[in-house]
TORVO-986584 format. One record per residue (C-alpha): x, y, z; residue number from 0. Coordinates in steps of 0.001 Angstrom, whole numbers. Each point is the difference from the previous one (the first is absolute). Layout:
BEGIN
         x         y         z   num
         X         Y         Z   NUM
...
This chain:
BEGIN
         x         y         z   num
     27925      4918     -7659     0
      2339      1153     -3076     1
      3066     -1294      -297     2
      1808      3504       988     3
     -2049      -923      3641     4
      1984     -3212       298     5
      3358      1903      -284     6
      -655      2629      2017     7
     -1186     -2917      3040     8
      3313     -1658      -660     9
      1838      2979      1011    10
     -1737      1053      2881    11
       449     -3772      1110    12
      3782       376      -160    13
      -516      3517      2054    14
     -1865     -2387      2461    15
      2555     -1920       809    16
      2052      2878      1403    17
     -2492      1308      1848    18
     -1878     -1759      2895    19
     -3116     -1617      -569    20
     -2461      2546      1667    21
      1871      2897     -1334    22
       -34     -1543     -3425    23
     -3899      -572       192    24
      -280      3667      1079    25
      1875      1190     -2825    26
     -2209     -1885     -2372    27
     -2973      1028      1602    28
       844      3733     -1293    29
      2127      -817     -3300    30
     -1082     -2906     -1396    31
     -2915      1978     -2017    32
     -2287     -1883     -2051    33
      1067        26     -3811    34
     -2017      -358     -3075    35
     -1273     -3501      -768    36
       651        -2     -3900    37
     -1453      3291     -1255    38
     -2370       355      3153    39
       380      1947      3272    40
     -2525       -72      2659    41
       291      1720      3129    42
     -3768       305       815    43
      -137     -2459      2562    44
      3094      1086      1912    45
       156      2183      2743    46
      2250      3087      -767    47
       -51      -769     -3876    48
       579      3949      -928    49
      3436      -409      2160    50
       905     -2759     -1797    51
      -703      1070     -3111    52
      2441      3196       299    53
      2402     -2649      1664    54
      -190     -1801     -3377    55
       283      3163     -1827    56
      3135       714      1592    57
      1813     -3314        21    58
     -1254     -1812     -3054    59
      1994       821     -3005    60
     -1987      2339     -2702    61
      -124     -2684     -2626    62
     -1415     -2714      2021    63
     -3290      2349      1252    64
      -187      1262     -3485    65
     -1376     -3464      -931    66
     -2714      -112      2340    67
     -3562       285     -1517    68
     -2113      -700      2651    69
      -302      1526      3499    70
     -2181      -294      2795    71
       -33      2453      2887    72
     -1868       255      3374    73
     -1395      3440       770    74
      -423      -205      3647    75
      3178      1795       457    76
      1073      3458      1512    77
     -1421      2301     -3038    78
      3376      1973        80    79
      1869     -3244      -511    80
     -2385     -1634     -2824    81
       235      3385     -1948    82
      4009      -228       349    83
      -140     -3700     -1091    84
     -2068       698     -2863    85
      2189      2758     -1248    86
      2539     -2622      -695    87
     -2051     -1827     -2333    88
       757      2224     -3538    89
      3243      -212       633    90
       797     -3018      1529    91
     -2754     -2591     -1547    92
      -862      2423     -3137    93
      -898     -3374     -2246    94
     -2855      -979      2350    95
     -2882     -1573     -1506    96
     -2287      -540      3128    97
      -324      2115      3149    98
     -2311     -1101      2731    99
       -39      2466      2956   100
     -2588     -1631      2015   101
     -1486       274      3477   102
     -1995     -2693      2168   103
      2922     -2144       858   104
      -631       833      3526   105
     -3540      -604      1987   106
     -1637      1236      3033   107
     -1023     -1794      3298   108
     -2933     -1438     -1803   109
      1935     -1539     -3252   110
     -1139      2778     -2296   111
      2767      1602     -2376   112
      1017      3480       625   113
       741      2001     -2916   114
      3652      1683      -678   115
      1133      3550       652   116
       535       854     -3841   117
     -2013      3281      -456   118
      2372      1226     -3032   119
      2920      -780     -2432   120
      3113      1834      -764   121
        41      1794     -3359   122
      3188     -1687     -1017   123
     -2069     -3383      -482   124
     -1193      1081     -3622   125
      3349      -963     -1094   126
      -995     -3565       266   127
      -288        14     -3781   128
      -179     -3775      -169   129
     -2654      -610      2560   130
     -2832     -1623     -1112   131
     -1818     -1581      3312   132
      -567      2414      3148   133
     -1917     -1077      2995   134
      -750      2796      2842   135
     -2930     -2244      1676   136
      -666        -9      3555   137
      1477      3525       769   138
     -1493      3278       979   139
       310      2173     -3604   140
     -2564      2578      -406   141
      1202      1246     -3549   142
      1698     -1773     -2615   143
      3860      1450        70   144
      1075      2069     -2834   145
      2843     -2571      -967   146
     -2420     -2693      -431   147
     -1694      1907     -2972   148
      3432       241     -1449   149
      1090     -3442      -156   150
      -179      -491     -4222   151
      -111     -4094       169   152
     -2468      -542      2685   153
     -2081     -2943      -534   154
     -1255     -1032      2982   155
     -1249      2445      3154   156
     -1282     -1322      3189   157
     -1371      2435      2216   158
     -2411     -2032      2352   159
      -715       393      3637   160
       844      3605       211   161
     -1827      3492       630   162
      -224      1131     -3562   163
     -3681      1785     -1000   164
      1292      1085     -3845   165
       748     -2480     -2337   166
      3361      1146     -1785   167
      -192     -1270     -3891   168
      3208      1417     -1928   169
      1528     -3070      -575   170
       480      -713     -4380   171
      1390     -3400       533   172
     -1697     -1609      2789   173
     -1956     -3450      -482   174
     -1048      -658      4133   175
     -1138      2453      2185   176
     -1188      -980      3614   177
     -1538      2308      2583   178
     -1657     -1839      2137   179
     -1193       866      3722   180
        12      3907      -294   181
     -1994      2866        26   182
      -765       389     -3818   183
     -3397      1671      -353   184
        40       702     -3992   185
      2077     -1044     -2727   186
      1294      2520     -2606   187
     -1225       171     -3138   188
      4259      -149     -1170   189
      -140     -3561      1001   190
     -1044      -575     -3653   191
      3145      1238     -1400   192
      1617     -3417      1313   193
       -25     -2118     -2887   194
      2276     -2146       888   195
     -1691     -1131      3372   196
      -977     -3709       294   197
      -797      -283      3644   198
     -1410      2422      2402   199
      -755      -839      3741   200
     -2241      2962      1826   201
     -2095     -2220      2632   202
      -344       756      3333   203
      -581      3940      -793   204
     -2797      2402       261   205
      -746       248     -3691   206
     -3756       978      -993   207
        76       750     -3888   208
      2666     -1103     -2600   209
       866      2713     -3081   210
     -1239      -460     -3195   211
      3538      -638     -1298   212
       895     -3091      1674   213
     -1023     -1303     -3290   214
      2580      1084     -1575   215
      2584     -2352      1714   216
        99     -2403     -3094   217
      2622     -2236      1454   218
     -1834      -503      3322   219
       157     -3709       676   220
      -915       -10      3816   221
     -1979      2576      2041   222
      -897      -389      3526   223
     -2368      2396      1919   224
     -1393     -1988      2577   225
     -1189      1507      3399   226
      -678      3580     -1115   227
     -2996      1818      -407   228
     -1162        54     -3411   229
     -3626       473      -781   230
       191      -259     -3781   231
      2804      -770     -2845   232
      1103      1786     -2950   233
     -1418     -1528     -3496   234
      3325       547     -1310   235
      1190     -2849      1791   236
     -1557     -1860     -2911   237
      2963       758     -2032   238
      2804     -1509      2206   239
       501     -2819     -2680   240
      2949     -1581      1721   241
     -1692      -459      3242   242
       301     -3003      1744   243
      -850       108      3446   244
     -2428      2720      1386   245
      -515      -177      4123   246
     -2720      2369      1187   247
      -860     -2022      3159   248
     -1318      1942      3176   249
     -1352      3141     -1579   250
     -2847      1873      -225   251
     -1145      -716     -3709   252
     -3660       106      -847   253
       297      -241     -3750   254
      2223     -1218     -2506   255
      1282      1234     -3602   256
     -1476     -1919     -2837   257
      2704     -1741     -1980   258
      2602      -690      2736   259
      -319     -3903      -413   260
       621        62     -3573   261
      3269      1285       146   262
      2121     -2969     -1946   263
      2622      -761      2560   264
     -1831       356      3328   265
       213     -3381      1938   266
     -1096      1023      3525   267
     -2396      3517      1099   268
      -215      -389      3842   269
     -3475      2030      1016   270
      -570     -1814      3338   271
     -1092      2263      3227   272
     -1759      3074     -2197   273
     -3642      1131       138   274
      -835     -1366     -3494   275
     -3749      -339       -38   276
      -602      -173     -3653   277
      2961     -1827     -1830   278
      -184       -83     -4019   279
      -726     -3603     -1552   280
      3495       362     -1416   281
      1569       -53      3529   282
     -2335     -3009       994   283
      1006     -2058     -3275   284
      3892       828       359   285
      2125     -3030      1341   286
      3154      2554       979   287
     -2608      2078      2299   288
       -73      -594      3627   289
     -3116      1657      1827   290
     -1150       271      3766   291
       569     -3022      1620   292
     -2337      -875      2564   293
      2900     -1656      2438   294
     -2091       355      3556   295
     -3275     -1784      -831   296
     -2001      3513      -411   297
     -3158       -34     -2328   298
       755      1848     -3094   299
     -1895      3588      -628   300
     -3460        16        82   301
     -2113      1938     -2365   302
       186      3842      -543   303
     -1514      1774      2708   304
     -3173      2520      -487   305
       968      3627     -1147   306
       297      2126      3115   307
      1817     -2962      1951   308
      3069      1103      1463   309
      3167     -1303     -1295   310
      1789     -1885      2300   311
      3819        11      -508   312
      1498     -3615     -1083   313
      2063     -1556      2650   314
      3672       212     -1627   315
      1946     -3135      -458   316
      4175      -244       579   317
      1971     -2620     -1693   318
      3430        75      1928   319
      3223     -1626     -1525   320
      2321       -43      2945   321
       186     -2724      2726   322
       818      3063      2419   323
     -1804      3170      -527   324
     -3074      2444      1507   325
     -3420      1011     -1150   326
     -2563      2771      1312   327
     -3522     -1037      1126   328
     -2390      2747        36   329
     -3917       -28      1414   330
      -777      -603     -3486   331
      1888     -3567       429   332
      1238     -2020     -2604   333
      1245     -3224     -1578   334
      3773     -1055      -245   335
      1933     -2604     -1648   336
      3420      -840      1318   337
      2878      -986     -2054   338
      -272     -3581      1491   339
     -3406      -548      -923   340
     -1515       791      3334   341
     -3060      2243      -240   342
     -1717      2555      2600   343
     -3253      1880      -214   344
      -756      2776      2181   345
     -3664       974       275   346
     -1330      3355      -517   347
       337      1228      4031   348
      2473     -2248      1129   349
      1904      2826       971   350
      -916      3348      1246   351
      3231      2013     -1184   352
      2822     -1183     -2630   353
      2339     -2512      1243   354
      3047     -1198     -1731   355
       330     -4147       160   356
      3423     -1404       -63   357
       535     -3401     -1264   358
      2932     -2572      -290   359
        71     -3546     -1074   360
      2357     -1864      2316   361
      1648     -3703      -900   362
     -1600     -2292      2509   363
      2402     -1138      3137   364
      -676     -1507      3266   365
      -137      3365      1783   366
     -2601      1513     -2191   367
     -1790     -3400      -979   368
     -2333     -1387      3235   369
      -993     -3767      -667   370
     -1730     -2625      1824   371
      1459     -3771        36   372
     -2352      -712     -2811   373
       -31      3424     -2307   374
      1540       807     -3026   375
       863      3348     -1760   376
     -1197       827     -3181   377
       761      3436      -738   378
      2915      2687       852   379
      -794      2552      2899   380
     -1626      3498      -374   381
       422      2588      1789   382
     -2151      3024       423   383
       647      3178      2142   384
      -720      1512      1572   385
      -628     -2584      2837   386
     -3018       -26      1757   387
     -1873      3053     -1920   388
     -3359      -759       460   389
     -2773       355     -3035   390
     -3637      1426       207   391
      -709     -3010     -2413   392
      1751     -3105      -295   393
      2846      -146     -2632   394
      -723     -2838     -2938   395
      3528     -1968      -612   396
       602     -2570     -2236   397
      3145     -2235        84   398
       977     -2000     -3130   399
      1317     -3758       462   400
       644     -3302     -1426   401
     -2325     -2161      1768   402
      1359     -3371      1460   403
      -750     -3074     -1643   404
     -1428     -1834      2889   405
     -2922      2325       984   406
     -2295     -2997      1813   407
      -314       790      3843   408
      1929      3242      -430   409
     -1005      3513      -555   410
      1767      3363      -937   411
      -174      3080      2222   412
      1928      3194        86   413
      1989       207      2966   414
       885      4000      1885   415
      1616       931      2675   416
     -2539      2097      2531   417
      1501      1609      2796   418
      2810     -2443      1162   419
     -1764     -3281     -1343   420
      -526     -1635     -3238   421
     -3851      -892     -1150   422
     -1502     -1416     -2777   423
     -2585      2142     -1759   424
     -3311      -809     -1715   425
       949     -1134     -3536   426
     -1602      -941     -3008   427
      1489     -1564     -3282   428
      -368      1735     -3477   429
       899     -1337     -3211   430
      -332     -2788     -2130   431
       144     -3358      2125   432
      2099     -1600     -2845   433
      2421      2932      -253   434
      3485      -192      1071   435
      -590      3592      1894   436
     -2504      1178      2206   437
     -1067      3043      2257   438
      -266        59      3955   439
     -2422      2573       602   440
      -548      1564      3241   441
     -1124      3029      1549   442
      2562      1706      2816   443
      -848      2778      2473   444
      3939      1198        72   445
      3422      -324     -1283   446
      2740     -2718       911   447
      1645     -2676     -1971   448
     -2031     -2642     -1936   449
       721     -3440     -1433   450
     -2007     -2692     -1157   451
        60     -3260      1762   452
     -1587     -3599      -930   453
     -1041     -1730      3715   454
     -2085     -2862      1140   455
     -3841      1114      -337   456
      -983      1498      3237   457
     -3495       456      1810   458
      -899      2389      2600   459
     -2676       658      2134   460
      -857      2378      2934   461
      -869     -2086      3217   462
     -2568      1921      2336   463
      -861      -840      3224   464
     -2845     -1776      -690   465
      2324     -2808     -2215   466
      1067      -686     -3408   467
       964     -2437     -2575   468
      2671       122     -2338   469
        30     -2243     -2697   470
      2770      -913     -2853   471
      -925       957     -3561   472
      2777     -2350     -1222   473
     -1237     -3014      2035   474
     -3681       196      1244   475
      1153     -2819      2752   476
      2147      2471      1776   477
     -1561      2169      2596   478
       292      2268      3048   479
     -2711       111      2461   480
       -84      2813      2430   481
     -2677      -421      3125   482
     -1748      3077      1153   483
      2186      1557      2828   484
      3070     -1176     -1609   485
       902      3712      -254   486
      -899      3297      1710   487
       513      2510     -2980   488
       -87      -887     -3574   489
      3338     -1423     -1726   490
       679      -748     -3369   491
      1501     -3445      -369   492
      1508     -1274     -3423   493
       264     -3797     -1504   494
      2535     -1112     -2687   495
        93     -3660     -1504   496
      3190     -1301     -1422   497
      -603     -3352     -1992   498
      2889     -2324      -116   499
     -1156     -2650     -2810   500
      3529       563     -1781   501
      2075     -1128      2888   502
      1662     -3361      -642   503
      -373     -1310      3880   504
      1032     -3520     -1088   505
      3227       899     -1020   506
       498      2488      3164   507
     -1386     -1938      2730   508
       958     -3869     -1560   509
     -3804      -743       996   510
     -2328     -1087     -2818   511
     -3209       254      1996   512
      1087      3907      1140   513
     -2797      2677      -285   514
      -762      3361      1298   515
     -2697      2836      -305   516
       114      3034     -1341   517
      2261      2786      1949   518
     -2345      2442      1838   519
      1197      3513      1011   520
     -2155      1931      2564   521
       939      3567      1417   522
     -1802      2935      1562   523
       542      3803       -26   524
       -40        35      3688   525
      2316     -1719      2875   526
     -2197     -1192      2949   527
     -1014     -3638       -59   528
     -3778      -887      -890   529
     -2259      -186      3409   530
     -1485     -3487     -1281   531
      1736     -2681     -2172   532
      -311       446     -3462   533
     -1089     -3534     -2162   534
      2001      -505     -2987   535
      -723     -2780     -2383   536
      2479     -1331     -2430   537
      -534     -2935     -2435   538
      1818     -3136       722   539
      2828      -830     -2362   540
      -561     -1410     -3655   541
     -1092     -3997       749   542
      -494       218      3249   543
     -3469      -307      1521   544
      -778       233      3844   545
     -1372     -3446       312   546
      2934     -1694     -1700   547
      2668      2085      1634   548
      2933      -867      2348   549
      -118      3081      2406   550
      3411      -672      1050   551
      1144       851     -3592   552
     -2155      3146        -7   553
      2174      3170       991   554
     -1132      3735       826   555
      2601      2137      -980   556
       657      3568      1334   557
      2087      2936     -1351   558
       503      3460      1935   559
      1732      2668     -1921   560
      2647       943      -271   561
      1459     -3234       641   562
       535     -2688     -2806   563
      -786     -2809      2131   564
     -3163     -2151       533   565
     -1379     -1519      2923   566
     -1922     -3172       603   567
     -3113       917      2100   568
     -1900     -2936      -540   569
      -251      -727      3719   570
      -458      3475      1225   571
     -3457       656     -1547   572
     -2916     -2413      -786   573
      -819     -1162     -3246   574
     -3377      -683     -1141   575
      -160     -2038     -3187   576
     -2629      -891     -2433   577
      -138     -1805     -3102   578
      1864      2905     -1958   579
       775      2828      2308   580
      2133       338      3327   581
     -1066      2596      2279   582
      2057      1754      2906   583
      -390      3219      2233   584
      2517      2478       636   585
       154      3547      1680   586
      2626      1755     -2522   587
      1075      -277     -3190   588
      3009     -1161     -2270   589
       735     -2610     -2655   590
     -1979     -3453       180   591
      1111     -3269     -1747   592
     -1287     -3614      -157   593
      2154     -2943      -435   594
      -431     -3806      -416   595
      2994     -1649        43   596
      1655     -3352      1616   597
      2974      2679      1221   598
        32       325      3455   599
      2203      3552        20   600
     -1597      2154     -2795   601
       855      3493      1234   602
      3179      -183     -1720   603
     -1277     -1700     -3196   604
     -2911      2906       125   605
      2516      2720      -325   606
      1355     -1759     -2862   607
     -2840      -725     -1939   608
      -966      3716       887   609
      3078      1274     -1476   610
      -637     -2452     -3210   611
     -3185      1819      -201   612
      1732      3709      -360   613
      2711      -875     -2236   614
       641       551     -3534   615
      1906     -2683     -2569   616
      2173      2471     -2071   617
      3164      -861     -2156   618
      2854      2646      -544   619
      1684      1039     -3379   620
      2938      1853      -967   621
       183       971     -3604   622
      2859      2008     -1906   623
      -949      2150     -3079   624
      1657     -1797     -3200   625
       891      3363      -999   626
      1179      1262      3196   627
      1355     -2602      2365   628
       582      2049      2865   629
     -3603      1093       354   630
     -1273     -2916      2245   631
     -3620      -483       295   632
     -1191     -1276      3450   633
     -3416     -1209       699   634
     -2094     -2189      2086   635
     -3294     -1653     -1422   636
     -2914     -1844      1355   637
       459     -3560     -1033   638
     -2919      -171     -2853   639
      1506      2791     -1798   640
      3691      -643      -605   641
      -465     -1690     -3349   642
     -2262      2808     -1472   643
      2262      2508      1090   644
      3398     -1657     -1026   645
     -1809      -460     -3746   646
      -231      3929        74   647
      3872       796      1259   648
      1963     -2526     -1695   649
      -180      2000     -3336   650
      2180      2873      1940   651
      1363     -1811      2833   652
      2013     -3292       659   653
       842     -1631      3076   654
      -123     -3529      2233   655
     -3116     -1740       726   656
     -2058      1273      2722   657
       761     -1054      3574   658
     -1995     -2558      1742   659
     -3116      1020      1673   660
       325      1650      3177   661
     -2770      1517      2270   662
      -308      3753      1067   663
     -2439      1624      2190   664
     -1995      2843     -1436   665
      1954      3270      1178   666
      3050     -2302       792   667
      3444      1605      -727   668
      2911     -1692     -1767   669
      3000      1777     -1956   670
      2364     -1336     -3064   671
      3699       -70       627   672
      2556      -387     -2639   673
      2617     -1907       594   674
      3544     -1399     -1546   675
      1295      3130     -1366   676
     -3036      1784     -1134   677
     -1551      3097      1703   678
     -2922      2577      -860   679
      1357      2844     -2083   680
     -1649      2767      1805   681
     -1188      1099      3308   682
     -4094      -250       -53   683
     -2638       717      2793   684
      -782     -3906       198   685
      3293     -1131       101   686
      2201      -234      3818   687
      3494     -1071      -155   688
      -353     -1209     -3692   689
     -3106     -2186       658   690
     -3146       886     -1941   691
     -2903       226      2514   692
     -3824     -1760      -935   693
     -3174      -200      1470   694
     -2178     -2242     -1024   695
     -3758       404      -929   696
     -1595     -2922     -1967   697
     -1972      2132     -2051   698
      2518      2794      -760   699
      2663       -42     -2298   700
      3298     -1440      1651   701
      2824       943     -2406   702
      2978      2251       -75   703
      2499       858     -2546   704
      3685       651      1131   705
      3604       716     -1803   706
      2320     -2088      1342   707
      4026       287      -431   708
      3246     -1704      1009   709
      3255       653      1299   710
      1432     -2899     -1704   711
      1764      -214     -3360   712
     -2940      -328     -2698   713
      2822       383     -2853   714
      1443     -3352       598   715
     -2985     -2269       980   716
     -3550       -22       521   717
     -1255       785      4059   718
     -2124     -2832       877   719
     -1707      1272      3288   720
     -3273      -380      1499   721
     -3089      1545      1852   722
     -1382     -1396      3371   723
     -2927       669      1781   724
      -794       204      3737   725
     -3070       669      2064   726
      -350      3153      2408   727
      1661      2909       -15   728
      3734       502     -1047   729
      1810      -657      3259   730
      2100      2744      1762   731
      3172     -1952      -722   732
       -58     -1578     -3228   733
      2633     -3368       267   734
      2150      -733     -2511   735
      -448     -1944     -2908   736
      1355     -3406      1838   737
     -2084       777      2718   738
     -3291       223     -1851   739
      1034     -3185     -1574   740
       371     -1669      3188   741
     -3613      1381      1259   742
     -1646     -1133     -2859   743
       516     -3571       695   744
     -1109       593      3772   745
     -3519     -1181      1189   746
     -1499      3278       700   747
      1251      1663     -2985   748
     -1362      3178     -1584   749
      1149     -1033     -3153   750
     -2817      -390     -2662   751
      2065      -471     -3540   752
      3237       744     -2066   753
       233       567     -3677   754
      2789       436     -2118   755
       898      3313     -1912   756
      2692       116     -2686   757
      1573      3428     -1176   758
      1359     -1326     -3310   759
      4046       827     -1159   760
       355      3472     -1322   761
      2062      1168     -2653   762
      2123      2564       120   763
     -2049      2266     -2165   764
     -3126      -480      1957   765
      1185      1626      3637   766
     -2892      1071      2006   767
      -564      3752      -399   768
      3292       349     -2415   769
       549       649     -3558   770
      2289     -1892     -2133   771
      2954      1353      1711   772
       601     -1146      3324   773
      2398      1254      2836   774
       804      2956      1987   775
      1614      1743     -3425   776
     -3225      -384     -2287   777
     -1780      2801     -1378   778
     -3203      1670       966   779
     -2773     -2005     -1956   780
     -2825      1895     -1381   781
     -1492     -2643     -2224   782
     -3284      1343      -638   783
     -3157     -1844       980   784
     -2266     -2147     -2528   785
     -3219      1662       903   786
      -750      1949      3089   787
      2224       807      3137   788
      1026     -1600      3168   789
     -2254      2263      1923   790
     -3214      -615     -1441   791
       859     -3053     -1469   792
      1760     -1644     -3224   793
        40     -2577     -2356   794
      2775     -1852     -1840   795
       333     -1092     -3435   796
      -362     -3534      1313   797
     -3302       994      1941   798
     -1375      1463     -3376   799
       906     -2694     -1819   800
     -2062     -2122      2129   801
     -2998      2518      -159   802
       157      -506     -3594   803
       -79     -3568       -65   804
     -3415      -121      2098   805
     -1677      2747     -2371   806
      -951     -2292     -3147   807
     -2558      1846     -2320   808
      -933      2544      2994   809
      3015      2133      -917   810
     -1886      2146     -1974   811
     -2404      1659      2862   812
      2950       -26      2109   813
      1814      2508     -2459   814
     -3048      1858      -525   815
         3       312      3916   816
      3567      1319        49   817
      -446      2839     -2587   818
       955     -1915     -3185   819
     -1857      1677     -3032   820
     -1990     -2256     -2459   821
      2495       761     -2643   822
      3225     -1076      2134   823
     -1991     -3263       613   824
      -794      -386     -3849   825
      3661       496      -327   826
      1130     -2755      2155   827
     -2310     -2590     -1371   828
      1468       753     -3526   829
      3443      -200      1143   830
      -215     -3249      1710   831
     -2877     -1555     -1490   832
       -36     -4092       399   833
      2070       796      3348   834
     -2472       749      2929   835
      3101       -11      2786   836
      1975      2589     -2184   837
     -3224      2130      -352   838
      -394        54      4078   839
      3854       342       825   840
       310      2971     -2397   841
     -3363      1647      1479   842
      1535      -612      3595   843
      3368      1094      -851   844
      -754      3078     -1883   845
     -2463       980      2606   846
      2689      -236      2669   847
      2609      1833     -2007   848
     -2260      3193       193   849
      -111      -482      3691   850
      3586      -248      1014   851
       347      3001      2726   852
     -3657      -124      1033   853
      -621      -873      3415   854
     -2958     -2163       460   855
      -253     -1229     -3337   856
      -435     -3600       918   857
     -3050       683      1692   858
     -1189       986     -3385   859
       415     -3244     -1345   860
     -2156     -1418      2911   861
     -2772      2384      -406   862
        45      -741     -3746   863
      -121     -3755       631   864
     -2928       616      2257   865
     -1863      1981     -2696   866
       310     -2617     -2346   867
     -1589     -2933      2184   868
      3354     -1830       737   869
      -268       664      3535   870
      2304     -3487       576   871
      3071      1411     -1347   872
      -563      3320      1582   873
        21     -1860      3243   874
      3389     -1647      -756   875
      1363      3374     -1329   876
      -995      1544      3004   877
      1296     -2322      2249   878
      3218       176     -1596   879
      -152      3807       530   880
      -823      -283      3699   881
      2323     -2620       919   882
      2860      2190     -1712   883
     -1175      3214      2270   884
       539     -2296      2862   885
      3069      -910      -950   886
      1313      3530      -511   887
     -1745      1430      3133   888
      2125     -3118      1726   889
      2793      1796     -1575   890
      -868      2912      1393   891
      -818     -1125      3216   892
      3376     -1862       379   893
      1862      3008      -668   894
     -1751      1506      2887   895
     -2179      2375     -2277   896
     -3786     -1047      1054   897
     -1848      1006      3457   898
     -1038     -2742      1915   899
     -4001      -372      -228   900
     -2527       930      2366   901
     -1030     -3002      2398   902
     -3800      -193       520   903
     -1583       967      3352   904
      -202     -2775      2410   905
     -2772     -1551      1096   906
      1478     -2707      2082   907
     -1659       800      2964   908
     -3456     -1285     -1573   909
     -1100     -3684       466   910
      -763     -2132     -2776   911
     -3729      -963       260   912
       248     -3442      1449   913
     -2090      -550      3118   914
      1324      -463      3122   915
     -1080     -1261      3177   916
     -3011      1678      1761   917
């Protein structure tokens, strides 16, 4: 908040002392309007943003509003009120650089973004003579208002997700033009007159041709024409000598112009998902070209068909870039790649009529993730709608996952919700075995929720009235014999075997001679008991033979879900022993375990051993970013990954040693509580009563970054607080710190670990969110940002210096990808010869100075780093930008400007696929 905001809040506080608390709160809800954050005012996430803008225009001093440079306003408003608010801008905010009038902040019942109510603009907006950036995305505009054509300094125009059928091009100074997802069928020839245009994005339209005049865009750097209907390209594209990125995937291209790959600066040409049959050799040899992928394992095109053969249209391919989106499937079929890397293949004839498919990627949580006792989750949850829709042919589904390290005795399956129960689909793995990422491929007859699970190897068979034999593929000595007459109707039975070799029995039982067999689980798809006894064979525990064992030490244990207790049923069955095996008979299925120990009461010991089998040994870490100690990273790591993770993080973070090793179950909930004067700095969806909630999944990242604050005085001394981790959900009544400290010492404590957090002492000039002047009398600070803006992400001078230190000799490639000319590079090398650091700093800051006031400029640096093969630095810059955006969003939410996130559909009635007693 700007300093003037602090002054106004202080005056309100004096009035609250006279009012009652309820009256004061009600008055603040109406009067305490959100004020500018530096030179930015964001009302797009605030209900009634137009009304608040009008209120600000009426109440704030004119000189303060005139300093505003960036305004973001939502368009989900009454059209009359929206027009009245916009009419105030030329008079009240005449110095605006950036104006964003956005829809898409509201969602329908299925979570899809709704367009705003903007259909026109008042003519007086032509008076915003300083406006350089205009964003009208996610609205209902059909034609571009005349006032936009009269803006003399307009540099960036974004009109994506509207209803335009024609493209306006009368903009003499435009450098960035985006008209994604409209109804454009043609591009006017006058587009070639936009001599200053550097970035053009016309993806997701209906374009079938391009005018030859597009080759006159001599300064064009990026061209995106993805997902259109282009059948050919004009030869004039080869005149775009400044072009670096050209995206043409998912079109209908059958031919390519000669010479396009010889453009001097071209670094990427995306030609995937087209109808190219014959590709010129220059495209095959060029490293910048991306041709048609073969992601779904289909065979490449065969030889040309004989003359006269009917031409069959090639199946379209879609590449989607959002985690919440939809696409249309026609009887022709299609292949679809989602943003998360998951893939779908709809064969021709899968649907008789066009069907719109909606998809969404959910973060895992217990109510969405059904896991058995020995299962492990390997992916997020993919939801495909409409639920239950039946296809005339099975749809191929590929889910990407990181394979577990321990693969012996285990298998990977895709699990889905079918009607009211979860089932495992027949799954095939694709990809290199040594790869860090594999595909789980299955055929799905209908749509629902899907996830990838690692489970113990499962064997199944169909038992007929004539009898059957079920063998374990993991341990050949384990088998189940079904005699004739055991069932009247065919029924399907399954077997899982869990190996226990890693269990330290001597430490657990205190018996050096203790041993146990593999854990056997049997279940069936129908409830009635078998009509005849079923013979089960288990191997004797290791080191035990039927000729020498003491039968009083042999125990057959039995567990009936959902109970977690193990009962000793040795005296209830007739154990037949051979040299290597034990056989017994049962009439219903459950869990069986054979133990050999001198202990007598083994039921409780078996329960502890079974829990130990399912526990994961982990460490908890809490690190603070070196450049911003208020940013805290909390992570739960398997013990074998701690050292490698800390080695990677400690360049940017500092903090205490990891916690002692603790044990957690797969899917277990726990939470982090900041204590001793430190609190979470924003309301978060995963934060309850100031506690940050986690769900542990051993093969997914259990990491969260939060911003913390304190009410204690940091100007006199540092604040030494701590963060503690506890099992379970946040209790309904959160205990005080003294009570929490007492509970940590209890024998049945839920406490896991406590790690120190230190917020260093603040100098007076370093107050959070304030300029050099502090207190209520300080004036509004409109200090310009170094690069970018808070809304889209910005980098400080210190960030740029850190980037420069990492570039080294690659700075010249980065400079070219940022748009600097060869002549400018030669001048920098000459002026700072024998000074590499000086060359890098001058290049970065001279470029950054030219981007002042340009929203999104920081992301241009990320793109340039990626194009220069400096992905390591790009990832760090991207992380800085995203965390800055999170902090900015947290401030917005703290002011009550952000709506609540939609919650996933509840599937709590579905049960995890653990076998139950039949």
